[in-house]
ROBAKOL-97388 format. One record per residue: residue number from 0; chain; x, y, z of N, C-alpha, C in turn. Coordinates in nm, 3 decimals. Example, Ala and Ser with C-alpha at 12.3 -4.5 7.8 and 13.67 -1.06 7.14 Angstrom:
# residues 2
+-----+--------+---------+---------+---------+---------+---------+---------+---------+---------+---------+
! num ! cadena !    n.xx !    n.yy !    n.zz !   ca.xx !   ca.yy !   ca.zz !    c.xx !    c.yy !    c.zz !
+-----+--------+---------+---------+---------+---------+---------+---------+---------+---------+---------+
!   0 !      A !   1.319 !  -0.569 !   0.780 !   1.230 !  -0.450 !   0.780 !   1.320 !  -0.330 !   0.780 !
!   1 !      A !   1.285 !  -0.225 !   0.708 !   1.367 !  -0.106 !   0.714 !   1.290 !   0.003 !   0.787 !
+-----+--------+---------+---------+---------+---------+---------+---------+---------+---------+---------+
END
This chain:
# residues 177
+-----+--------+---------+---------+---------+---------+---------+---------+---------+---------+---------+
! num ! cadena !    n.xx !    n.yy !    n.zz !   ca.xx !   ca.yy !   ca.zz !    c.xx !    c.yy !    c.zz !
+-----+--------+---------+---------+---------+---------+---------+---------+---------+---------+---------+
!   0 !      A !  -8.816 !   7.698 !  -2.915 !  -8.717 !   7.788 !  -2.972 !  -8.582 !   7.719 !  -2.964 !
!   1 !      A !  -8.509 !   7.718 !  -3.074 !  -8.378 !   7.656 !  -3.080 !  -8.273 !   7.748 !  -3.019 !
!   2 !      A !  -8.176 !   7.686 !  -2.948 !  -8.069 !   7.767 !  -2.889 !  -7.946 !   7.770 !  -2.978 !
!   3 !      A !  -7.943 !   7.691 !  -3.085 !  -7.829 !   7.697 !  -3.176 !  -7.838 !   7.824 !  -3.259 !
!   4 !      A !  -7.725 !   7.890 !  -3.270 !  -7.719 !   8.012 !  -3.348 !  -7.682 !   7.980 !  -3.491 !
!   5 !      A !  -7.741 !   8.057 !  -3.579 !  -7.708 !   8.046 !  -3.720 !  -7.588 !   8.136 !  -3.748 !
!   6 !      A !  -7.509 !   8.103 !  -3.850 !  -7.404 !   8.197 !  -3.889 !  -7.466 !   8.332 !  -3.922 !
!   7 !      A !  -7.397 !   8.439 !  -3.891 !  -7.450 !   8.575 !  -3.903 !  -7.515 !   8.606 !  -4.038 !
!   8 !      A !  -7.454 !   8.574 !  -4.153 !  -7.520 !   8.607 !  -4.280 !  -7.654 !   8.532 !  -4.296 !
!   9 !      A !  -7.657 !   8.407 !  -4.253 !  -7.781 !   8.329 !  -4.263 !  -7.884 !   8.385 !  -4.165 !
!  10 !      A !  -7.839 !   8.423 !  -4.047 !  -7.930 !   8.480 !  -3.948 !  -7.992 !   8.609 !  -4.001 !
!  11 !      A !  -7.912 !   8.695 !  -4.063 !  -7.965 !   8.820 !  -4.119 !  -8.069 !   8.791 !  -4.227 !
!  12 !      A !  -8.037 !   8.693 !  -4.314 !  -8.132 !   8.654 !  -4.418 !  -8.261 !   8.599 !  -4.355 !
!  13 !      A !  -8.246 !   8.517 !  -4.252 !  -8.361 !   8.459 !  -4.183 !  -8.448 !   8.569 !  -4.122 !
!  14 !      A !  -8.387 !   8.668 !  -4.062 !  -8.460 !   8.780 !  -4.002 !  -8.535 !   8.856 !  -4.111 !
!  15 !      A !  -8.469 !   8.881 !  -4.224 !  -8.533 !   8.952 !  -4.335 !  -8.654 !   8.877 !  -4.387 !
!  16 !      A !  -8.638 !   8.748 !  -4.408 !  -8.747 !   8.665 !  -4.457 !  -8.862 !   8.666 !  -4.357 !
!  17 !      A !  -8.830 !   8.647 !  -4.229 !  -8.932 !   8.644 !  -4.125 !  -9.007 !   8.776 !  -4.118 !
!  18 !      A !  -8.936 !   8.886 !  -4.125 !  -9.001 !   9.018 !  -4.122 !  -9.091 !   9.039 !  -4.244 !
!  19 !      A !  -9.045 !   8.993 !  -4.359 !  -9.126 !   9.005 !  -4.480 !  -9.253 !   8.922 !  -4.467 !
!  20 !      A !  -9.239 !   8.799 !  -4.420 !  -9.356 !   8.714 !  -4.400 !  -9.453 !   8.775 !  -4.299 !
!  21 !      A !  -9.399 !   8.834 !  -4.192 !  -9.485 !   8.899 !  -4.091 !  -9.559 !   9.018 !  -4.152 !
!  22 !      A !  -9.493 !   9.089 !  -4.243 !  -9.554 !   9.207 !  -4.304 !  -9.662 !   9.170 !  -4.405 !
!  23 !      A !  -9.638 !   9.067 !  -4.487 !  -9.731 !   9.036 !  -4.595 !  -9.822 !   8.916 !  -4.567 !
!  24 !      A !  -9.793 !   8.840 !  -4.463 !  -9.867 !   8.716 !  -4.437 ! -10.017 !   8.735 !  -4.420 !
!  25 !      A ! -10.058 !   8.828 !  -4.335 ! -10.200 !   8.847 !  -4.310 ! -10.273 !   8.901 !  -4.434 !
!  26 !      A ! -10.218 !   9.001 !  -4.503 ! -10.288 !   9.045 !  -4.625 ! -10.300 !   8.934 !  -4.730 !
!  27 !      A ! -10.196 !   8.854 !  -4.746 ! -10.203 !   8.743 !  -4.842 ! -10.309 !   8.643 !  -4.797 !
!  28 !      A ! -10.313 !   8.613 !  -4.668 ! -10.414 !   8.522 !  -4.614 ! -10.555 !   8.576 !  -4.637 !
!  29 !      A ! -10.574 !   8.705 !  -4.613 ! -10.705 !   8.769 !  -4.632 ! -10.750 !   8.760 !  -4.778 !
!  30 !      A ! -10.660 !   8.792 !  -4.871 ! -10.695 !   8.786 !  -5.013 ! -10.721 !   8.642 !  -5.057 !
!  31 !      A ! -10.639 !   8.549 !  -5.012 ! -10.659 !   8.408 !  -5.048 ! -10.794 !   8.358 !  -4.997 !
!  32 !      A ! -10.829 !   8.395 !  -4.875 ! -10.958 !   8.358 !  -4.817 ! -11.070 !   8.421 !  -4.901 !
!  33 !      A ! -11.051 !   8.545 !  -4.941 ! -11.149 !   8.613 !  -5.025 ! -11.167 !   8.546 !  -5.160 !
!  34 !      A ! -11.057 !   8.505 !  -5.220 ! -11.065 !   8.437 !  -5.350 ! -11.144 !   8.307 !  -5.337 !
!  35 !      A ! -11.118 !   8.230 !  -5.231 ! -11.190 !   8.104 !  -5.211 ! -11.339 !   8.131 !  -5.196 !
!  36 !      A ! -11.376 !   8.228 !  -5.113 ! -11.518 !   8.257 !  -5.094 ! -11.582 !   8.308 !  -5.222 !
!  37 !      A ! -11.515 !   8.399 !  -5.290 ! -11.573 !   8.453 !  -5.413 ! -11.588 !   8.343 !  -5.518 !
!  38 !      A ! -11.485 !   8.263 !  -5.535 ! -11.486 !   8.158 !  -5.637 ! -11.598 !   8.058 !  -5.610 !
!  39 !      A ! -11.604 !   8.008 !  -5.485 ! -11.705 !   7.908 !  -5.452 ! -11.845 !   7.969 !  -5.457 !
!  40 !      A ! -11.857 !   8.094 !  -5.417 ! -11.987 !   8.161 !  -5.425 ! -12.030 !   8.184 !  -5.568 !
!  41 !      A ! -11.939 !   8.231 !  -5.651 ! -11.970 !   8.260 !  -5.791 ! -12.017 !   8.135 !  -5.864 !
!  42 !      A ! -11.955 !   8.021 !  -5.834 ! -11.997 !   7.896 !  -5.898 ! -12.143 !   7.864 !  -5.871 !
!  43 !      A ! -12.191 !   7.903 !  -5.754 ! -12.330 !   7.871 !  -5.717 ! -12.432 !   7.952 !  -5.797 !
!  44 !      A ! -12.390 !   8.053 !  -5.866 ! -12.482 !   8.127 !  -5.953 ! -12.518 !   8.046 !  -6.078 !
!  45 !      A ! -12.440 !   7.943 !  -6.108 ! -12.460 !   7.863 !  -6.228 ! -12.495 !   7.720 !  -6.187 !
!  46 !      A ! -12.616 !   7.675 !  -6.218 ! -12.660 !   7.542 !  -6.175 ! -12.563 !   7.431 !  -6.216 !
!  47 !      A ! -12.544 !   7.341 !  -6.121 ! -12.464 !   7.219 !  -6.139 ! -12.314 !   7.241 !  -6.155 !
!  48 !      A ! -12.263 !   7.361 !  -6.125 ! -12.118 !   7.382 !  -6.131 ! -12.051 !   7.361 !  -5.995 !
!  49 !      A ! -12.124 !   7.389 !  -5.889 ! -12.067 !   7.373 !  -5.755 ! -12.097 !   7.234 !  -5.703 !
!  50 !      A ! -11.994 !   7.161 !  -5.661 ! -12.019 !   7.027 !  -5.608 ! -12.096 !   7.029 !  -5.476 !
!  51 !      A ! -12.102 !   7.145 !  -5.411 ! -12.167 !   7.154 !  -5.280 ! -12.308 !   7.210 !  -5.288 !
!  52 !      A ! -12.353 !   7.250 !  -5.406 ! -12.479 !   7.326 !  -5.412 ! -12.600 !   7.248 !  -5.365 !
!  53 !      A ! -12.614 !   7.122 !  -5.401 ! -12.734 !   7.048 !  -5.362 ! -12.735 !   7.018 !  -5.212 !
!  54 !      A ! -12.620 !   6.984 !  -5.159 ! -12.612 !   6.961 !  -5.014 ! -12.641 !   7.090 !  -4.939 !
!  55 !      A ! -12.590 !   7.201 !  -4.988 ! -12.617 !   7.331 !  -4.926 ! -12.765 !   7.364 !  -4.935 !
!  56 !      A ! -12.826 !   7.342 !  -5.050 ! -12.968 !   7.372 !  -5.069 ! -13.054 !   7.287 !  -4.977 !
!  57 !      A ! -13.023 !   7.158 !  -4.966 ! -13.100 !   7.070 !  -4.879 ! -13.081 !   7.107 !  -4.732 !
!  58 !      A ! -12.960 !   7.151 !  -4.697 ! -12.935 !   7.193 !  -4.559 ! -13.016 !   7.317 !  -4.524 !
!  59 !      A ! -13.018 !   7.414 !  -4.613 ! -13.096 !   7.536 !  -4.588 ! -13.244 !   7.503 !  -4.581 !
!  60 !      A ! -13.288 !   7.414 !  -4.667 ! -13.428 !   7.372 !  -4.664 ! -13.462 !   7.308 !  -4.529 !
!  61 !      A ! -13.373 !   7.225 !  -4.479 ! -13.394 !   7.159 !  -4.348 ! -13.389 !   7.263 !  -4.236 !
!  62 !      A ! -13.294 !   7.355 !  -4.240 ! -13.282 !   7.458 !  -4.136 ! -13.406 !   7.548 !  -4.130 !
!  63 !      A ! -13.470 !   7.569 !  -4.244 ! -13.588 !   7.658 !  -4.249 ! -13.718 !   7.578 !  -4.248 !
!  64 !      A ! -13.711 !   7.450 !  -4.213 ! -13.829 !   7.362 !  -4.205 ! -13.906 !   7.360 !  -4.337 !
!  65 !      A ! -13.831 !   7.363 !  -4.448 ! -13.890 !   7.352 !  -4.580 ! -13.942 !   7.482 !  -4.639 !
!  66 !      A ! -13.931 !   7.592 !  -4.567 ! -13.984 !   7.719 !  -4.615 ! -13.901 !   7.775 !  -4.731 !
!  67 !      A ! -13.768 !   7.769 !  -4.717 ! -13.680 !   7.826 !  -4.821 ! -13.638 !   7.715 !  -4.917 !
!  68 !      A ! -13.682 !   7.728 !  -5.040 ! -13.654 !   7.629 !  -5.143 ! -13.522 !   7.661 !  -5.214 !
!  69 !      A ! -13.461 !   7.560 !  -5.279 ! -13.334 !   7.582 !  -5.349 ! -13.337 !   7.694 !  -5.452 !
!  70 !      A ! -13.450 !   7.719 !  -5.514 ! -13.457 !   7.826 !  -5.613 ! -13.430 !   7.962 !  -5.551 !
!  71 !      A ! -13.450 !   7.976 !  -5.421 ! -13.419 !   8.100 !  -5.350 ! -13.286 !   8.087 !  -5.274 !
!  72 !      A ! -13.266 !   7.973 !  -5.210 ! -13.148 !   7.960 !  -5.123 ! -13.017 !   7.963 !  -5.199 !
!  73 !      A ! -13.012 !   7.903 !  -5.317 ! -12.884 !   7.900 !  -5.390 ! -12.840 !   8.038 !  -5.437 !
!  74 !      A ! -12.927 !   8.120 !  -5.496 ! -12.882 !   8.255 !  -5.531 ! -12.846 !   8.340 !  -5.409 !
!  75 !      A ! -12.920 !   8.323 !  -5.299 ! -12.888 !   8.397 !  -5.176 ! -12.752 !   8.352 !  -5.123 !
!  76 !      A ! -12.729 !   8.221 !  -5.120 ! -12.600 !   8.169 !  -5.072 ! -12.486 !   8.213 !  -5.165 !
!  77 !      A ! -12.510 !   8.210 !  -5.295 ! -12.408 !   8.254 !  -5.391 ! -12.373 !   8.401 !  -5.368 !
!  78 !      A ! -12.475 !   8.482 !  -5.346 ! -12.453 !   8.625 !  -5.321 ! -12.379 !   8.645 !  -5.189 !
!  79 !      A ! -12.422 !   8.574 !  -5.086 ! -12.361 !   8.582 !  -4.952 ! -12.211 !   8.551 !  -4.961 !
!  80 !      A ! -12.178 !   8.438 !  -5.022 ! -12.038 !   8.398 !  -5.032 ! -11.958 !   8.495 !  -5.118 !
!  81 !      A ! -12.017 !   8.542 !  -5.226 ! -11.948 !   8.636 !  -5.314 ! -11.921 !   8.768 !  -5.242 !
!  82 !      A ! -12.018 !   8.815 !  -5.164 ! -11.997 !   8.939 !  -5.087 ! -11.884 !   8.921 !  -4.986 !
!  83 !      A ! -11.882 !   8.806 !  -4.919 ! -11.772 !   8.779 !  -4.825 ! -11.639 !   8.786 !  -4.901 !
!  84 !      A ! -11.632 !   8.719 !  -5.015 ! -11.510 !   8.717 !  -5.093 ! -11.466 !   8.855 !  -5.138 !
!  85 !      A ! -11.559 !   8.933 !  -5.190 ! -11.526 !   9.068 !  -5.237 ! -11.478 !   9.155 !  -5.122 !
!  86 !      A ! -11.548 !   9.148 !  -5.008 ! -11.507 !   9.227 !  -4.892 ! -11.368 !   9.192 !  -4.845 !
!  87 !      A ! -11.337 !   9.062 !  -4.842 ! -11.203 !   9.021 !  -4.800 ! -11.096 !   9.066 !  -4.899 !
!  88 !      A ! -11.123 !   9.048 !  -5.026 ! -11.026 !   9.087 !  -5.129 ! -10.999 !   9.238 !  -5.125 !
!  89 !      A ! -11.106 !   9.316 !  -5.112 ! -11.093 !   9.462 !  -5.112 ! -11.055 !   9.519 !  -4.975 !
!  90 !      A ! -11.059 !   9.436 !  -4.873 ! -11.031 !   9.479 !  -4.735 ! -11.126 !   9.592 !  -4.693 !
!  91 !      A ! -11.252 !   9.571 !  -4.720 ! -11.357 !   9.668 !  -4.688 ! -11.463 !   9.603 !  -4.600 !
!  92 !      A ! -11.524 !   9.685 !  -4.516 ! -11.637 !   9.642 !  -4.433 ! -11.604 !   9.516 !  -4.352 !
!  93 !      A ! -11.482 !   9.509 !  -4.299 ! -11.432 !   9.384 !  -4.242 ! -11.515 !   9.331 !  -4.126 !
!  94 !      A ! -11.562 !   9.415 !  -4.037 ! -11.641 !   9.364 !  -3.925 ! -11.767 !   9.295 !  -3.976 !
!  95 !      A ! -11.837 !   9.358 !  -4.067 ! -11.957 !   9.299 !  -4.124 ! -11.927 !   9.174 !  -4.205 !
!  96 !      A ! -11.821 !   9.179 !  -4.283 ! -11.782 !   9.064 !  -4.365 ! -11.747 !   8.945 !  -4.276 !
!  97 !      A ! -11.672 !   8.969 !  -4.170 ! -11.635 !   8.860 !  -4.081 ! -11.755 !   8.806 !  -4.004 !
!  98 !      A ! -11.853 !   8.891 !  -3.976 ! -11.977 !   8.843 !  -3.915 ! -12.052 !   8.753 !  -4.013 !
!  99 !      A ! -12.064 !   8.797 !  -4.139 ! -12.128 !   8.712 !  -4.241 ! -12.054 !   8.579 !  -4.255 !
! 100 !      A ! -11.923 !   8.584 !  -4.251 ! -11.842 !   8.463 !  -4.263 ! -11.867 !   8.370 !  -4.144 !
! 101 !      A ! -11.872 !   8.425 !  -4.023 ! -11.894 !   8.342 !  -3.903 ! -12.030 !   8.274 !  -3.908 !
! 102 !      A ! -12.133 !   8.349 !  -3.944 ! -12.268 !   8.290 !  -3.954 ! -12.269 !   8.182 !  -4.061 !
! 103 !      A ! -12.206 !   8.210 !  -4.172 ! -12.198 !   8.113 !  -4.282 ! -12.127 !   7.985 !  -4.236 !
! 104 !      A ! -12.019 !   7.999 !  -4.164 ! -11.943 !   7.883 !  -4.119 ! -12.024 !   7.795 !  -4.025 !
! 105 !      A ! -12.104 !   7.856 !  -3.939 ! -12.191 !   7.775 !  -3.852 ! -12.283 !   7.689 !  -3.939 !
! 106 !      A ! -12.340 !   7.751 !  -4.040 ! -12.429 !   7.677 !  -4.130 ! -12.362 !   7.567 !  -4.207 !
! 107 !      A ! -12.234 !   7.586 !  -4.240 ! -12.167 !   7.486 !  -4.323 ! -12.145 !   7.354 !  -4.249 !
! 108 !      A ! -12.145 !   7.356 !  -4.118 ! -12.123 !   7.233 !  -4.043 ! -12.251 !   7.154 !  -4.017 !
! 109 !      A ! -12.366 !   7.214 !  -4.040 ! -12.492 !   7.145 !  -4.010 ! -12.515 !   7.019 !  -4.094 !
! 110 !      A ! -12.465 !   7.008 !  -4.217 ! -12.486 !   6.881 !  -4.288 ! -12.422 !   6.761 !  -4.217 !
! 111 !      A ! -12.319 !   6.785 !  -4.138 ! -12.258 !   6.675 !  -4.063 ! -12.359 !   6.614 !  -3.965 !
! 112 !      A ! -12.450 !   6.698 !  -3.916 ! -12.553 !   6.653 !  -3.822 ! -12.677 !   6.606 !  -3.898 !
! 113 !      A ! -12.722 !   6.684 !  -3.997 ! -12.845 !   6.652 !  -4.070 ! -12.830 !   6.532 !  -4.163 !
! 114 !      A ! -12.714 !   6.518 !  -4.224 ! -12.695 !   6.415 !  -4.326 ! -12.568 !   6.333 !  -4.300 !
! 115 !      A ! -12.559 !   6.267 !  -4.185 ! -12.437 !   6.191 !  -4.154 ! -12.410 !   6.077 !  -4.252 !
! 116 !      A ! -12.514 !   6.020 !  -4.312 ! -12.493 !   5.912 !  -4.408 ! -12.428 !   5.960 !  -4.536 !
! 117 !      A ! -12.441 !   6.090 !  -4.565 ! -12.379 !   6.147 !  -4.685 ! -12.243 !   6.210 !  -4.655 !
! 118 !      A ! -12.222 !   6.246 !  -4.529 ! -12.097 !   6.316 !  -4.495 ! -11.994 !   6.224 !  -4.430 !
! 119 !      A ! -12.035 !   6.104 !  -4.394 ! -11.942 !   6.006 !  -4.336 ! -11.969 !   5.869 !  -4.395 !
! 120 !      A ! -11.862 !   5.800 !  -4.435 ! -11.880 !   5.662 !  -4.478 ! -11.874 !   5.570 !  -4.356 !
! 121 !      A ! -11.809 !   5.616 !  -4.249 ! -11.807 !   5.545 !  -4.122 ! -11.802 !   5.651 !  -4.013 !
! 122 !      A ! -11.919 !   5.682 !  -3.956 ! -11.931 !   5.789 !  -3.857 ! -11.855 !   5.753 !  -3.731 !
! 123 !      A ! -11.783 !   5.843 !  -3.669 ! -11.751 !   5.981 !  -3.706 ! -11.609 !   5.997 !  -3.757 !
! 124 !      A ! -11.547 !   5.888 !  -3.801 ! -11.404 !   5.894 !  -3.832 ! -11.367 !   5.898 !  -3.979 !
! 125 !      A ! -11.455 !   5.857 !  -4.066 ! -11.421 !   5.850 !  -4.208 ! -11.518 !   5.936 !  -4.288 !
! 126 !      A ! -11.480 !   6.063 !  -4.312 ! -11.570 !   6.149 !  -4.388 ! -11.569 !   6.113 !  -4.536 !
! 127 !      A ! -11.684 !   6.132 !  -4.599 ! -11.693 !   6.120 !  -4.744 ! -11.627 !   6.244 !  -4.805 !
! 128 !      A ! -11.626 !   6.251 !  -4.936 ! -11.571 !   6.369 !  -5.001 ! -11.649 !   6.494 !  -4.958 !
! 129 !      A ! -11.781 !   6.482 !  -4.947 ! -11.862 !   6.594 !  -4.900 ! -11.825 !   6.632 !  -4.757 !
! 130 !      A ! -11.805 !   6.530 !  -4.672 ! -11.764 !   6.555 !  -4.534 ! -11.629 !   6.623 !  -4.526 !
! 131 !      A ! -11.536 !   6.580 !  -4.610 ! -11.404 !   6.644 !  -4.613 ! -11.416 !   6.789 !  -4.658 !
! 132 !      A ! -11.502 !   6.814 !  -4.753 ! -11.528 !   6.949 !  -4.803 ! -11.575 !   7.039 !  -4.689 !
! 133 !      A ! -11.658 !   6.983 !  -4.602 ! -11.710 !   7.058 !  -4.487 ! -11.601 !   7.076 !  -4.381 !
! 134 !      A ! -11.532 !   6.969 !  -4.349 ! -11.433 !   6.973 !  -4.241 ! -11.317 !   7.067 !  -4.274 !
! 135 !      A ! -11.284 !   7.083 !  -4.401 ! -11.177 !   7.176 !  -4.439 ! -11.212 !   7.319 !  -4.400 !
! 136 !      A ! -11.338 !   7.345 !  -4.371 ! -11.378 !   7.478 !  -4.328 ! -11.315 !   7.518 !  -4.196 !
! 137 !      A ! -11.264 !   7.421 !  -4.120 ! -11.189 !   7.455 !  -3.998 ! -11.070 !   7.544 !  -4.033 !
! 138 !      A ! -11.006 !   7.518 !  -4.146 ! -10.893 !   7.601 !  -4.189 ! -10.942 !   7.741 !  -4.226 !
! 139 !      A ! -11.058 !   7.750 !  -4.292 ! -11.113 !   7.881 !  -4.326 ! -11.148 !   7.959 !  -4.200 !
! 140 !      A ! -11.200 !   7.891 !  -4.100 ! -11.233 !   7.958 !  -3.973 ! -11.105 !   8.010 !  -3.907 !
! 141 !      A ! -11.001 !   7.928 !  -3.905 ! -10.874 !   7.972 !  -3.846 ! -10.818 !   8.092 !  -3.922 !
! 142 !      A ! -10.825 !   8.087 !  -4.054 ! -10.776 !   8.201 !  -4.134 ! -10.858 !   8.326 !  -4.104 !
! 143 !      A ! -10.989 !   8.311 !  -4.092 ! -11.074 !   8.426 !  -4.061 ! -11.042 !   8.482 !  -3.923 !
! 144 !      A ! -11.006 !   8.396 !  -3.829 ! -10.968 !   8.443 !  -3.695 ! -10.842 !   8.528 !  -3.701 !
! 145 !      A ! -10.746 !   8.485 !  -3.781 ! -10.622 !   8.562 !  -3.796 ! -10.652 !   8.697 !  -3.861 !
! 146 !      A ! -10.731 !   8.695 !  -3.966 ! -10.769 !   8.820 !  -4.033 ! -10.847 !   8.908 !  -3.936 !
! 147 !      A ! -10.938 !   8.850 !  -3.861 ! -11.017 !   8.925 !  -3.765 ! -10.932 !   8.991 !  -3.657 !
! 148 !      A ! -10.822 !   8.929 !  -3.623 ! -10.733 !   8.986 !  -3.521 ! -10.667 !   9.115 !  -3.569 !
! 149 !      A ! -10.676 !   9.144 !  -3.698 ! -10.613 !   9.265 !  -3.752 ! -10.712 !   9.380 !  -3.772 !
! 150 !      A ! -10.839 !   9.356 !  -3.746 ! -10.941 !   9.458 !  -3.773 ! -10.915 !   9.587 !  -3.695 !
! 151 !      A ! -10.860 !   9.574 !  -3.576 ! -10.832 !   9.693 !  -3.494 ! -10.685 !   9.734 !  -3.504 !
! 152 !      A ! -10.618 !   9.694 !  -3.611 ! -10.481 !   9.738 !  -3.633 ! -10.374 !   9.641 !  -3.590 !
! 153 !      A ! -10.413 !   9.524 !  -3.540 ! -10.314 !   9.424 !  -3.500 ! -10.245 !   9.365 !  -3.622 !
! 154 !      A ! -10.138 !   9.295 !  -3.598 ! -10.067 !   9.230 !  -3.707 !  -9.956 !   9.143 !  -3.653 !
! 155 !      A !  -9.894 !   9.070 !  -3.741 !  -9.781 !   8.987 !  -3.702 !  -9.656 !   9.074 !  -3.692 !
! 156 !      A !  -9.574 !   9.043 !  -3.595 !  -9.449 !   9.116 !  -3.578 !  -9.338 !   9.012 !  -3.568 !
! 157 !      A !  -9.239 !   9.026 !  -3.653 !  -9.124 !   8.936 !  -3.647 !  -9.029 !   8.986 !  -3.539 !
! 158 !      A !  -8.974 !   8.894 !  -3.465 !  -8.877 !   8.934 !  -3.364 !  -8.766 !   8.830 !  -3.359 !
! 159 !      A !  -8.651 !   8.874 !  -3.317 !  -8.539 !   8.782 !  -3.301 !  -8.556 !   8.710 !  -3.168 !
! 160 !      A !  -8.504 !   8.589 !  -3.157 !  -8.504 !   8.523 !  -3.027 !  -8.428 !   8.609 !  -2.926 !
! 161 !      A !  -8.464 !   8.601 !  -2.802 !  -8.407 !   8.686 !  -2.697 !  -8.256 !   8.678 !  -2.693 !
! 162 !      A !  -8.198 !   8.558 !  -2.710 !  -8.052 !   8.547 !  -2.698 !  -7.976 !   8.617 !  -2.810 !
! 163 !      A !  -8.043 !   8.648 !  -2.924 !  -7.973 !   8.717 !  -3.033 !  -8.032 !   8.856 !  -3.057 !
! 164 !      A !  -8.122 !   8.897 !  -2.971 !  -8.191 !   9.025 !  -2.994 !  -8.094 !   9.141 !  -2.980 !
! 165 !      A !  -8.105 !   9.229 !  -3.075 !  -8.029 !   9.352 !  -3.072 !  -8.122 !   9.467 !  -3.036 !
! 166 !      A !  -8.074 !   9.589 !  -3.043 !  -8.157 !   9.702 !  -3.007 !  -8.279 !   9.720 !  -3.098 !
! 167 !      A !  -8.274 !   9.664 !  -3.221 !  -8.386 !   9.680 !  -3.313 !  -8.495 !   9.575 !  -3.293 !
! 168 !      A !  -8.471 !   9.478 !  -3.206 !  -8.569 !   9.370 !  -3.184 !  -8.695 !   9.426 !  -3.119 !
! 169 !      A !  -8.805 !   9.365 !  -3.150 !  -8.934 !   9.406 !  -3.096 !  -8.971 !   9.311 !  -2.985 !
! 170 !      A !  -9.016 !   9.362 !  -2.875 !  -9.057 !   9.274 !  -2.765 !  -9.200 !   9.228 !  -2.786 !
! 171 !      A !  -9.235 !   9.109 !  -2.732 !  -9.371 !   9.058 !  -2.752 !  -9.474 !   9.160 !  -2.703 !
! 172 !      A !  -9.578 !   9.177 !  -2.781 !  -9.686 !   9.266 !  -2.745 !  -9.659 !   9.413 !  -2.777 !
! 173 !      A !  -9.542 !   9.443 !  -2.825 !  -9.510 !   9.583 !  -2.856 !  -9.583 !   9.626 !  -2.982 !
! 174 !      A !  -9.618 !   9.750 !  -2.988 !  -9.689 !   9.805 !  -3.105 !  -9.591 !   9.817 !  -3.221 !
! 175 !      A !  -9.647 !   9.797 !  -3.340 !  -9.566 !   9.816 !  -3.461 !  -9.566 !   9.962 !  -3.497 !
! 176 !      A !  -9.458 !  10.005 !  -3.561 !  -9.457 !  10.144 !  -3.607 !  -9.499 !  10.153 !  -3.750 !
+-----+--------+---------+---------+---------+---------+---------+---------+---------+---------+---------+
END
């Protein structure tokens, strides 16, 4: 935290911006996460449109010891991802949606173990494009954690630094009104 004070008009503007970001940040994150899941899931309904579909199909086939073939796994995966996306966008069924998302995320990392020659050009430091596609899911997991923290009514609260706090400042951990 910086101890330099901003000029009062700039400080007021900064407080306004921070409060606005605290108010809309999580809903925007939730919808953006939903759009990504819906978009990537929807692509899997159409053969050869998703760059990840064959790797996903082979991973599911490996996880199920060859029982689940791509003709079944791809439509199921497309539906799964689309449901996650719709739930996030609509802000409905969040506990179930976040559970589906968590299970899905565990599965998305398995190609790094099953197919290291396809996911790394030099294991473990240089991921291929497919590996990068998988590793970016760390950001999706972090976003889902933030969204999940709001399921019971939590949210971000903007507050002024203690040295400039006025009577309207919110203390850490205080409930929002």
